N, C-alpha and C positions, 0 to 999 in steps of 0.2 A: 487317112493320111496323117492325122494328128497322132494316132497310136504309133504309126511307123516312126514318126519323128522322135517320140519319147523313148522308144526302144533304142534308136540311134544315139540319143543323148546319154542314156544311162548305161549302155553296154560298152562304151569307150572303144576298146581295140577291136570289138566285133560288131560295129554299128551298122554295117552296110548289108543289105540283103544279098544272099549268095547269087541271086538271079539278076542283080542289077546290070544294066548295060554300061559299058565302059567306052570311053573315047578312043581315038586313034592312038597308036603306039607313040610313046614318048621317045623321040629320036635323041640320039646322043649328040645334042647340039649345045651351044653355049647356054649358060644358066639364064634364068629369067631376068628381065630388066626390073630391078627393084626400085628404080626411080618412079615406076608407074604404080599408082595407088592400087590397081587391080591385082598386083602381085602380092598384096598384103591382106590378111584376114583382119588385122587390127593395126592401125597407126594412130596412136592416141593424141589427144590434146595434152600438152605437158603441164601438169598441175602438181607433180610430186618431185621430190629431190632425188629419187632413185627410180631406175627403170627395171623392167623385167623383159627379157628376150625369151619367148616361149616357143618350143618346138612340139607340135602336136603329134599324137600317136597314129597308128595305122588306121586309116579310114577307107582304104581301097583294098578289096578282097582279091580280085583277079582269078576267080575259080572257074569262070566260064571259058569255054573253048575259044581260043583265039585272043584271049585277053593279053595285053602286053605286060611285061614284067614291071613296068613303071607307069604310074598315072601321068597323064598330061596335066599341066597346071590348071586347065579349065575343066577338069573332071568334076561333074556336078555332085556326085556322091561324096567325093573327097572334100570338096569345099563346104558342103552342107555339114559333113561330119566335123570338120574343123570348127565351124560355128558352134556346134554342140559342145565340142571340147572346151571352147572358151567359157561356156556357161558352167560346166561341171568341174573344170580343172583350172584353167588360166585365171578365172575370176578370183581364185583364192589369193592372187597377188595384187588384185586391182585396188584394194583399199589403201595399200601402202606404196604402190609403185605405178608408173606409167607402163602399160603392157603393150609391147610390140610383138606381133605374131605374123610371120611370113607364111605364105603358101609355098610349098615345095613339091617337086616331083618325087613322091615317095614310092618305095617298093611295095608291091602287092604283098598281102599276107601269104599268098601261095608261094611266091618266089622266095621271100625271106625264109619261109618254112622249109622249102626245098634245100636252100643253102645250109640252114641249121641242121637238117637231117643228114646232110652229106658231110658236114665239117664239124658239127658240134657248136657252131657259133654262126650267127647270121650277119656278122660284120661285112663279109664279102658282098652281100646284097646292098649294103648301105654306104660303102666307102667310095662309090662312084657318083652317080647322078644325085642321090639325095644329099650326100655330104657337100658336093660341089655347089648345089643350090643354096644350102644353108651358109656356106662360106661367103658366097656372093651377097646374101642378105646381110650377114654380119658386116662385111666390108662396107656396104651402103649405110647400114645403121650407125657404125662407128664414125664414118666420115661425114655423115649428113644429119644425123638425128640425136646422137648421144650427148654431144657438147660437154664432154668431160664428167658427166654424172656417174656416180656409182651405179652398179647394175647387178641384177640377179639373172643367172642362166637357169631356166626351168624347162621341164619336159616330162613326157611319159612314154613308156614302151618304145616303139621304134624311134620316137623323138629322143628318148634318153640314150639309146644306143648311139645315135648321131651326136648327142651332147657329149658323150664320152670321147668321141673322136675330136670334137672341138676342144675339149679340155687337154687331150693328149697332144694334139698337133697344132691347132690354130693358136691357142693361147701360149704355147711354147714359142711360136713364131712371133707373137705379139705380147711380150711381157708388159708393155706399157698399158695395154687394155686389161690384162689379167690382174694387175695390182689393184684395179678398181672393182673387182668382183666381190660382192658381199658374200655370196654363197652360190653353189650350183645344186639345185634340187633335181637329181637324176633318179627319178622315181619310176618304178616299174620295169627296170632292167638292171641286171646284176653289175655291180662294181666289185672287182676282185682284189684281194691282197696282192696278187701277182702284178696286176696293173699298177697299183700304188707303188710297189717296189721298183718297177721298171720306169716309172715316171716320177722322180723325186720332187718335181715341182708341184705335185698334187698332194693334197692332204684330205683325209676323211674326217668328218665331224666327230668330236668326242663328247659333246654336250649340247645344250640348247642355245648357246649364244656365241660360240666361236665363229670366226669369220674367215673368208677365203677358203672355205672347205666344201667338200662334197657331202650332200645329204641324200641318202638313198635307202630304199627298202623295196622288197617284193612281198606282197601279202598273200597268204595261203590259209586254207582251212586245215584242221588236224590230219585229215586223211591223206593229203599230199605228203606230209612229213612221215606219217606211219608207213606209207608205201614207198617212200624214197623216190618219188616220181621226178624224172628230169623234165623240165619244161623249156619252152623256147626263150624264156627270159632269165633263166637261172644258169649260172656257170660255176665250175669248181672254185672253191676258196672265195665264194662270195661273202660280202659283208653288208649287214643292214643295221640301221639305227632304229630304235623304238620311237614311233611318232607320238607317243603319249608321255613317256618319261625321259626321252632323249638319252637313253643309255644303250651301250653296245653289248652288255651282258644279258643274261636270261632273266633279269628282274621282271617279274610279272607286273603289268600295268592294267588294273581293272577298268571296266567300262566307265566307272565313276570319274576317271581322269579324262574322259573324252569330253571336249567342250562343245561337241555337236557335229553330227554327220549331215551330209547333203542327201536328201531323199526326195523322191518324186511324189507329189500329191496329184495323182492321175485325174481325180475328179475335178480339181481346180485347174489342171493343166499347167502346173508350174513346179519348180523345185523349191524346197524350203529346208530349214534346219530342223533336224529331229534326232531321236535316239534310237539306234538300231542295235544297241548292246555291243558296240565295237570295242573290245578289249584288245590287248596286244602283248605279245611276248616274243623276243628275239630267240631264235634257235641258232646259236653261233656255229654249230657244226654244219648246218645247212645254209646259213647265211640268209635267212628269211625271217619275216614277221608272221607269226601264226595268230589267228583270231578265231573266236568262237561265233562271231557274228554271222548271221545267215544272209543269203542273197535271194532275191526273187527268181523263180524259175525262168529260164530263157526259152524262147521258141525252139523247137526241136532241132532245126537246122543249125542255129547259132550254138546251141548247147553241144552239139556233136563237134563243131570246130573248136569250141572253147576247151573241151576235154582233150582233144588231140594236141593242142598247143600249150595249155596251161594246167593240165591234169584234172583228175576227177573232182578235186576239191579246191580249185583255183579261186582266188579272189582278185584276180588281176584287174578286172574292170572297176574294182572298188578301192584301189590304192589311194586315190584322192578323196573320193566321196566319204569313205568311212571316217577319215581323219581331217575333214575339211577345215573345221574351225581351229583345230590344233596347228594345222599348217599356217593359217592366217596369223595366229598368235605368234608362231615361231618366226615367221618372216619379219614381223614387227620387231621382235627381240633382236634378231641378228642385224637388222638395219640400225637399230639404236646402238648396238655395240660397235658396229662399223663406224658410224658417224661420230660416236664418242671418242674414237681413237684418232680422229683427224685433227 
């Protein structure tokens, strides 16, 4: 059981066993009641001047016969997976911010993948139930929890695809909230130049300390680039920033610039900071970050799904863990810049 938990923790978007049992279908009903503590993975004690609102990645696979397209809010695997995501992703924001993390009825990987294969974009799977739940959570958060503090919007994978909808729609409708946004870390799902042009209220980061901006990248190994593989998280005209040197061009950042990756000490049963040789280089024509860092082999069933959705040399599950301490450092710098302007 311990082994299964740590596979869940380290594989991020592919954390759930393909044979997991799933709860009853998530009916298209009203969003969860976010005044209830059980609707949240994390509601923190307020000890910092800035918050983070974190949207976790796909933790519900949905590949078994009869599995519904959307998880119920009480789906055990999804909730356990979200707890793991806090450890390896959302915790990067915890030193500098109060981290809020709602549960939501997310799309299964199978359903989102079907929509992607049919349309070239999985937004159609996310713009209903998942987005509506996150909007309800945001409404509750801003009306009852935020108290006017600056905040960071952060996410990964499916969570980042939903975060893009929040940026394009919700914050356009709520400019009073949006002006308090330090930055949006939309990691592990493509942000495109076309989306930025169509939504002039959005700005992409150009350096390590600009504020009110989107920070985004998708990590791959060289083989994905060489084979020009299309993946479920990559879109045409994507743009990525380098998480080591915070540049948009192809300036190479060696692993010596990496402040520390999050790695699993399986013997000790915990995660810790280590060096996995995670360098980074933006490939502007593809809109990704390529690294030469290696990843541990996955179980065969997970590896098959990972290849289908993220290519033969994907590093999707390591978007956060490879650059963990650099993310922490960057969050602190952007907060300092934002507060310095007030």
